[in-house]
N, C-alpha and C positions, 0 to 999 in steps of 0.2 A: 410363585410370585403372584401377587394380587394383579388381576387383569386390568384394573383401572390404572394401576401404576404402569404397567407394561404399555397399554395404550398411549398414555401420556408420553413415556419415554420415546416411543416410536414417532409419534407426531411431533414432539419437540426436536428430536434428531433430525427429521425430515426438513423441518423448517429451517433450523440453523445451518443444515448443510446447503439448503437452497440459497440461504443468505451468504454463506461463505463463497458460493459459486456464482453470485449475481451482484456482489457489492460492487459499487461504482466509486468507491473511495477507500483509501487506506484506512480511515477511521472506522468506517462500517465493517470493513474486513477484520479489523482487530477486535472489534466487539464480538463478531461471530467466533473468532478464535478463542476468546476468552470463555464464552459459553460453552462451546464444544469441549474445551479442556475440562471445565467443570463437569459436564456431562460424562465424559470418559472416566474422570476420578470417581464420580459417584457411582458409575456402573462397576468400577473396580472393587469399590467397597461392598456393593451389593453382591458381587460375585464371591467374595471372601466370607461374607456373613449370611446371606439368605438364599441366593440362587446362583449356582457355579455356571449355569447356562444362560445367563442374562445377556451376554454379549451376542449370543446366537440368535436371541429372540428379537433383537432390534436390527432390521434389514439394512439401514442405512450404514451401520458399522461394518457390514460385511465387504464393502468395496474400499479401496485405498483412497486417502485424501489426496487426489492429484491435482495440481495446478497446470493448466495448459496455457499456450500462448494467448488464446483469446481471453482466458481469466486476467492475465497480465494487461492485455490491451484495454479491457473494460475498466479495470481499476485505475490505470495509469491515465486513461483519457478522462476519467472522472477527476483525477487530481489536476489535470491540465484545465479543465473546465472551472474547478474551483479556483484555481490560481488566476485564471482570467477574470472571473467574478470579482476577486479580491481587488485586482488591478483596476477594473472599471470603477469599483466603488471609491478607490482612492482618487481617481481622476474627477469623479463627480464632486467629491468633497473639496478638491482643490480649486474647482470652478465655482465654488460658493462665493456669494457676494461679500462674505465676511473675510475672505482671504485677500490679502494685499496684492496689488498689481504685480509687483516684483517677484512675490512668491509664485504667482501663476506662470509668470515668464521663466523663472528657474525651472519649474516643474516641466514646462513644455520643452525647455532647452535640454534638460538633463535626463528626461524620461521619454521613451518612445513606446507606446503600448503595443503596436503591431509588431515591431522588432522583438519586443519582450516575449509577445505570445509565440513568435517564431523560435526563439532561443529556447523557450520551455519545450516546445514541440520537438526540437532537436534532442533534447535530453530524454523525452519520453520515448522517442524513437530508438535512441541508443540503448535503452533499457529493454524495450520489447524484442528487439532483433537478437538479443542474446539467447542462446539455447536454454531450454528448461532443464535444470540440473539441481539435484540436492547434494551433490558431492563436491563439485569444483567451484572455485571462486569466480564471480563475475567481475570483469573489470571494466569500470566505466571510465573511459579516457576523458579527462577535462580538456575542454577547448583552451586555445591559446590565450584568450582573454582572462581566464582563470589562473594563469601561470604568473607568479610573482618573482621569477627568477631575474628578469630584466626589467628594471623600473621605467626606463625610457620606452621600451616597447609596450610596456603596460600602459603607460599614459597615451601613446599613440593609438593602441587598439580601443582604449576607452573613451576616445574623444567623441564617439557617438554612442548615445543611450548608456552612459556609464552607470546610472542607477539600476536600469534594467539587467545589465551585466553583472553587477554586484549582487543583486537579488538572486540571479540564476546560478552564480557561482556556489551559493550556499547549498543548493539542492544537490550539487555533485559531491558533497561531503559525506553523503550517505547513500549506499547502494541498495535502494529500496527493494530491487528484485532479489538481491541476495538475502536481504532480511526477510522477505516474505516466503522465499524458498526455504530458509532455515526454519521458519515457523511451521511451515507445511511438513517438514521433516520431523519436527518435534511432535506434531499432531500424530502423524503416521506411526511414530515410536509408541505413543501412548496407546493408539489403536492396536498395534501389534502386541503390546504387553498385555492388554486385556483379552485378546484372543488366545494368547499363550497361557494366561491365568486360566482361562475356561477349559483348555485342553489338558493341562497339567493336573 
């Protein structure tokens, strides 16, 4: 194989592996996943057409793509920070002189930023404390305020910060830890396939 191409593959794989394990948001993490998948598919093509030992020459691909609890903590804490920034921007816009007084009053009565930050933090903690696994389903238990079984109870629970609780209920619809874990499993399968192609 051309040495310049091998050098590029090594540096590129190291860079995106670093991004994969240092991303502070799900969005950045997904970009790294997409690029790594492309790298592994490209290497698989090279292994079949040009160099069967290509996967052995890129050091980054010799170790599994493992996500640790610290990886999840970093990504999800970044998501919490992103959500907090969005909420703060919303509040700034509501306080604009162009916004009518009654709209400001409604925003202040129906939305509590500190409580909303705490609700989001509870969700993040519930994700992070789950064990890292690529086989079992992670179950994120929805809080009572997201249960719509009892309308009267729902109204009572939502009497304080109803908008914040409504927004937070939407994040419980997707188990992001399970999603990232499954993606990690897919990456590891591609890596394993590449190594298997090399040895066969």
